[in-house]
C-alpha positions in Angstrom: -8.3 0.6 -0.6 -9.7 0.4 2.9 -10.1 4.1 3.0 -12.1 4.1 -0.2 -14.3 1.2 1.0 -15.1 2.9 4.3 -15.5 -0.5 6.0 -13.5 -3.6 6.8 -12.5 -5.9 3.9 -11.3 -9.5 3.6 -7.7 -10.0 2.3 -9.1 -11.4 -1.0 -11.3 -8.3 -1.4 -8.4 -6.0 -0.8 -6.3 -7.9 -3.3 -9.1 -7.8 -5.9 -9.4 -4.0 -5.5 -5.7 -3.5 -5.7 -5.4 -5.6 -8.9 -8.5 -3.9 -10.4 -7.1 -0.5 -9.9 -3.5 -1.6 -10.8 -2.2 0.1 -7.6 0.5 -2.4 -6.8 3.0 -4.3 -8.8 3.7 -7.8 -7.3 7.4 -8.3 -8.1 9.9 -10.7 -6.9 13.3 -9.5 -5.7 14.9 -10.5 -9.0 12.5 -8.1 -10.8 10.2 -10.6 -12.4 6.4 -10.1 -12.0 4.6 -12.6 -9.8 1.3 -13.9 -11.2 0.7 -16.5 -8.5 -2.6 -15.6 -6.7 -1.5 -17.3 -3.5 1.7 -15.4 -3.3 0.0 -12.1 -4.1 -2.6 -12.7 -1.4 0.1 -13.6 1.0 1.9 -10.3 0.3 -1.3 -8.4 1.0 -1.9 -10.4 4.2 1.7 -9.7 5.3 1.4 -5.9 4.7 -1.9 -5.8 6.6 -0.5 -7.8 9.5 2.6 -5.7 9.9 1.2 -2.2 9.3 0.1 -0.5 12.5 -2.5 1.5 10.6 -4.6 -1.6 10.0 -6.4 -3.7 12.6 -7.4 -7.3 12.3 -11.2 -7.6 12.8 -11.4 -11.3 12.2 -9.3 -14.0 10.6 -8.3 -12.5 7.2 -10.4 -9.3 7.7 -8.8 -5.9 8.2 -10.0 -2.3 8.7 -8.2 1.0 9.3 -7.1 1.4 12.9 -9.3 3.7 15.0 -6.2 5.8 16.0 -5.6 6.5 12.3 -9.2 7.6 11.8 -9.5 9.7 15.0 -5.9 10.9 15.5 -5.0 12.1 12.1 -6.4 12.5 8.7 -5.2 10.4 5.8 -3.5 13.5 4.3 -1.5 14.0 7.6 -0.5 10.3 7.5 0.6 10.7 3.8 2.6 13.7 4.7 4.4 11.8 7.5 5.2 9.0 5.0 6.4 11.5 2.5 8.7 13.1 5.0 10.1 9.8 6.2 10.7 8.6 2.6 12.4 11.9 1.6 14.7 11.5 4.6 15.5 7.9 3.6 15.9 8.4 -0.2 15.9 11.9 -1.7 15.7 10.4 -5.2 12.2 9.1 -4.8 9.4 11.4 -5.8 6.7 10.6 -3.3 3.0 11.0 -4.2 0.4 12.2 -1.7 -2.4 9.7 -2.0 -3.7 6.8 0.2 -1.7 4.4 -2.0 1.5 5.9 -0.8 0.8 4.3 2.6 0.5 0.8 1.1 3.5 1.2 -1.1 5.7 2.6 1.7 4.7 -0.2 4.0 5.5 -2.8 1.3 9.0 -1.2 1.0 9.6 -1.2 4.7 8.5 -4.7 5.2 10.9 -6.0 2.5 8.3 -6.9 0.0 9.7 -4.4 -2.5 13.2 -3.1 -3.3 13.8 0.7 -3.6 13.8 0.4 -7.4 10.5 -1.5 -7.4 9.0 1.1 -5.0 10.0 4.0 -7.2 8.5 2.2 -10.2 5.2 1.4 -8.3 5.0 5.1 -7.1 5.3 6.3 -10.7 2.7 3.8 -11.9 0.3 4.9 -9.2 0.9 8.5 -10.1 0.1 7.8 -13.7 -3.1 6.0 -12.5 -4.1 9.0 -10.3 -3.5 11.5 -13.1 -5.9 9.5 -15.4 -8.6 9.2 -12.7 -11.4 11.8 -12.7 
């Protein structure tokens, strides 16, 4: 979402774009879907805080870290994530898109289970295949 925007975004803007594009499924550990806007926003905030690829510009505002923009292309970062995921779980079919970064970070931070991650990856792949 940040890569597409090309600028820093507030957490509520990031969440709105994620929901609009149906990139992320906000599920609880028991498998039920969360519809609570506060919890969904907290999930986005947690991922942004914990991910070294994002930098906090101001309270609640994040951008892509300079090292990620200068040191490697988004395709290289996706390839690293794909390789790490393949080593951890050979059953997951990893997509190569910017959304893989967000999904992988959500998995690593404990916001998603392996099953939820696989489901979200498939959903994002379906979305990508329908996009022009």
